[in-house]
N, C-alpha and C positions, 0 to 999 in steps of 0.2 A: 504494500500500500504506500502510495506516495502522496505527500501533501505539500502544496506550494503555499508557504506561509504568506508570502507577499500577495498572491492572488486572493487568498482567504481574507486577509486584512482589507484589501481593496473592495471585496464584495461586501463585507460588513460595513465599511465606511459608506459605500454607495447606497446600501439599503437604509442605513440610518439617515443619510441625507434626504432620502425620499420621505421618510417619516417626519423629519424636521421640517421639510418643505410643506408637507401636508398640514402640519400644525401651525403654519402661518409664517414660516421663515423665508418665503420666496414667492415668486410668481408662478402662474400655471405654465408658462412657457418653459421655465427652468425645470419644473416638475416633470413635464412631458418629455423633456430632453433626457432627464435622468432615467425615467422608466424605459424610454427607448433604448438607452445604452444597456440597461440590465437585460431587457427582453431579447435583444438582438445578439448578445454574445453566445458563442457556441462552445467555448472551452469548458463551461460549467453547466451541468444539467439544470434546467429550470426548476426542477423539484428541489435541488440544493439551494437555489436562490430563495425559494419559499421557506425552506428550513431555517435559513439565516433570518428571515423576517420573524418567524416564530420565536427564535432565540432572543432577538432584540425585544420583541413585544413581551416575552416572558419576563425579562429583566425590567422592562418599563412598568409592567403590571406590579411587580414586587415593589418598585420604587414609589409608585403612586399610592400603594396601600400602606407601606411601612418604610419611609425614607430613613434608612439607617445603614450601617456598615455590613449588610449581608453580602454573601458571596454572589457575585453576578456571573453569568455565563460568558459575558463579554467585558472582562475587567479593564481592558485597555480603553474602552469607550465609556467608562464610568462617568466622567465629567460631562460629556455630551448627553448621556442618558439621564443624569440627574437634572441637567438644565431643561431637557425636554419634559421630564416628569413634573416640572413646575408649571408647564404650559398646558398640560393635558390632565385629564382625570381618568379614573379606572373605566368609566363608561366609554371614553374615547378609545382606550386600549382594547376593550372587549369588542367594540365595533370594528376596529382594525383586524383583530383576530378572526372575527366572523367573515370579514371580506376576504382574507387570505384563505380561510376554509372553503368558501364558495369558489374562489379561483382554483384552488387545488382540486376540488371536485369536478370542475369543468375541463380540466386538462385532458381528460380521456375523450372529450368530445371535440378536441382540437380547437379550443378557444384561442383567439388572438391574445397572445401573452401580454403585449404592451397595452392593449385596450383593457385587459383585465386588471393590470396594475394601475392604469389610469383611473379606472372606475373605483378601485379601493381607495386610492389616494384622494380623489376628488370628493368621495363620500365623507372623508375625514376633515376636509378643508372647512374652516370656519367653526368647527366643533371643539375649539380649545376651551380650557378651563375658564379663561377670561372671555366668555362668549360675546362680549360687546365688540370684538374686533373682527370685521369681515376680512376674508382672504382677498388679496390683490387679483 
């Protein structure tokens, strides 16, 4: 078994950037560019991409419930995850998990991967913990 640590770190960073963007840290154009980049890569199976989202969302769920020094699955991204956990709540995270679940289930029907990621991300836009702030 071979693991490319640089590629794995890049994948985690890209997935987290999509979640940050969906929480209001950027424009829809930037968001769609990021989802396009993840959906079009062929080196990593798309199911692995979804596993990374699950891992990040699991950490984020823990941080939204009990923000403490628990062990995260993605410790190198702790600061970014903690910052994001202050912008979203557990309902936002569970909505994201549900979206990834639906996308995962639709992969067998050959769903367009980028459109699936776009749908998940846009469903989260504007649903931040400080709900008074619309997405650009």
